[in-house]
N, C-alpha and C positions, 0 to 999 in steps of 0.2 A: 162105288161108294164115294161120297164127298168127305174130305178131311181138311180141317183148318189147323195148320201147324203153328205152334208157339214159336216165338222168336229164336229161342235157343236151339230148337230142332232145325230151323233153317240154317243157322250158323254152323251147327254140327254137320248138317248135310253137306255144306260147302267145304269145311276144313277138317272135320273129325268124324266122318260117318260111323266109325267103329263105336262111338259113344252112344249111338242110337241102338236100343235093343233090336236084335235081329228080326223079330216078328214085325216091329214097327217099321224098320228099314225096308223090309220086303213089301209092306203096304205102300210106302212112298214110291217104290220102284215099279209097282204094278200098273200096267197100262189100263187096268180096269177101274182105277181110282182117279178121281179129280182132286188134286191137291191145291189148296188155297193158302196163300200167304196174305195176312191182313195188311192193309195200308198202315195200320197202327204199328206193326213190326218194323216197317220201313222207317216210320217216324222215330221209333225207339232207337234203332240202329244209328240213324243220323244224329239224333240228339246226343247219344252216348259218344259218338265219334267227335262231335264238336266240343264236348266236355273233356276229351282225351281219356275217356274211360274205356274206349274200344278203338282199336286201330283197324281201319278198313282201307283196302286199296282196290275196291271194286264198286261197281254200281249195283246196288241190291235189286233194282228193278230188272236190269239186264240178266243178272245171275238167276233170278227167279224164273225168267223166261227160258234161259238155257236149261234149267232143271225141269222145265215143263210145268212149273207152278203158276197158277193164275193169281193175280192180285185181286183181293176182295176189299172193296172200298168200305170204309166205316161211314155209316149213315146217321141221320138224325134219329131214325127209328132205333138204331143200335144204342145211341146215346141215352135214350129214355130209360133203358134198363139201369143205368148208373145211379139213378135216384132211388132205386129199391134194392140194389144188391147189398147184402150184409158185408161188413168189413172184415171178412176172414183173411183177406189179402189186401195189403196196403199199396202194392205196386199198381200205379194207375194204368200202365200199359197192359198188364195182365187182366185187370178189371175190365178194360175195354174189349179185349179179345174174348173174355168170358161173356160179356154183354152181346157181342157180335154172334157168338155161338148160340146164345139163347134166342136171339131174334131169327136167325137163319135155320136153326135146328141142325147145324153142321157140327159133328163131334170134333173135339180138340185133341190133337196129339201133343202131349207135353209130359215131361218128367217131373214137373212141379207138383209135389204132393198136396199143396194147398188147393189146387183146382178141384180135388175130390170133395171139398167142403161146400161146393156150389151145386146147383141143380142142373148143370150143363152136362151134355153127353161127353164122355171121354173115351179115348182109344187106349 
């Protein structure tokens, strides 16, 4: 199965894996699954780090590779969805991840309850 992880799931996987519910954590660890980290999550992490809202002392691309996560590039096709998504969620990074999920059909793993308001697949 393919899984697109939300930014907080990636950060928790690195620093606080116990915050990820056990069932979801086992899905991340299963070799049967292909786990994707969106390039949007990397942008979000780096922007928040530059604004001093997040302290990071690692390269997110290298850490994703170490975890066995693939980077999923955000495309123009993904961006088209942003014109039609309802504004249930104001966070632009989350909206882009939702759009990416809708384009690719890859379910999102997130603990953000607002994602349920969209027509994307969730784990």
